[in-house]
C-alpha positions in Angstrom: 62.2 -85.5 1.8 65.3 -83.7 3.2 67.7 -85.9 5.5 68.2 -82.7 7.5 64.4 -82.0 7.8 63.8 -86.3 9.5 66.5 -85.6 11.8 65.3 -82.5 13.0 61.6 -84.0 13.2 63.1 -87.2 14.8 65.7 -85.3 17.4 63.2 -84.8 19.9 62.4 -88.8 20.1 65.3 -89.7 20.4 66.2 -87.0 22.8 62.6 -87.9 24.7 63.7 -92.5 24.4 67.5 -91.5 25.3 66.1 -89.7 28.5 63.4 -92.3 29.1 65.9 -94.8 29.3 69.1 -93.0 31.7 64.8 -92.5 34.2 64.5 -96.1 33.7 68.1 -97.2 34.3 67.9 -95.5 37.4 65.6 -96.9 38.7 66.4 -100.5 38.7 69.1 -99.4 40.3 67.3 -97.7 43.2 65.6 -101.4 42.8 68.7 -103.7 43.1 70.4 -101.5 46.1 67.1 -101.7 48.0 66.7 -105.3 46.8 71.0 -105.9 48.0 70.1 -104.1 52.0 67.7 -106.9 52.8 69.7 -109.4 51.8 71.5 -109.4 54.9 67.9 -110.0 56.4 67.6 -112.9 54.6 70.3 -114.9 54.3 72.4 -115.7 56.4 76.7 -115.9 56.5 76.7 -119.5 55.5 74.1 -119.5 53.0 70.9 -121.2 54.0 68.3 -118.4 54.0 66.5 -117.4 57.5 63.0 -117.9 58.3 60.4 -115.2 59.0 58.3 -114.8 61.5 55.3 -115.8 59.5 56.7 -119.1 57.6 57.8 -120.3 61.1 54.6 -119.8 62.3 52.3 -121.3 58.8 55.2 -124.4 58.9 54.4 -124.9 62.8 50.4 -125.2 61.9 51.6 -128.0 59.8 54.1 -129.8 61.7 51.2 -130.0 64.0 48.7 -130.9 61.4 50.4 -133.7 60.2 51.0 -135.1 64.1 47.6 -135.0 65.0 47.1 -137.0 61.0 50.0 -139.1 61.9 48.5 -140.0 65.8 45.0 -140.6 64.4 46.8 -143.3 62.0 47.9 -144.7 64.7 45.2 -144.8 66.5 43.6 -146.3 64.3 46.0 -148.9 62.9 46.3 -150.2 66.8 42.4 -150.1 66.7 42.4 -152.3 63.4 45.1 -154.4 64.8 43.1 -155.5 68.1 39.5 -156.1 65.9 41.5 -158.7 64.1 43.3 -161.1 67.5 
């Protein structure tokens, strides 16, 4: 087979591959710009992450549940100590 025919047949495929690659690079660049624009919202100047309202509410709910459990355990221990007396 003639090399010129092979090159002529592969040229459109290679051109399409390069076009796809360039569009993917542009897509990645747009995603990176979007992520970088949101970074100041997520991380403060000193490098600590900020709380979103959802995670802060969940953490508060977890803290309340733990405090309830601790209080319940303290009451049980106190009752057990009084029974042993």
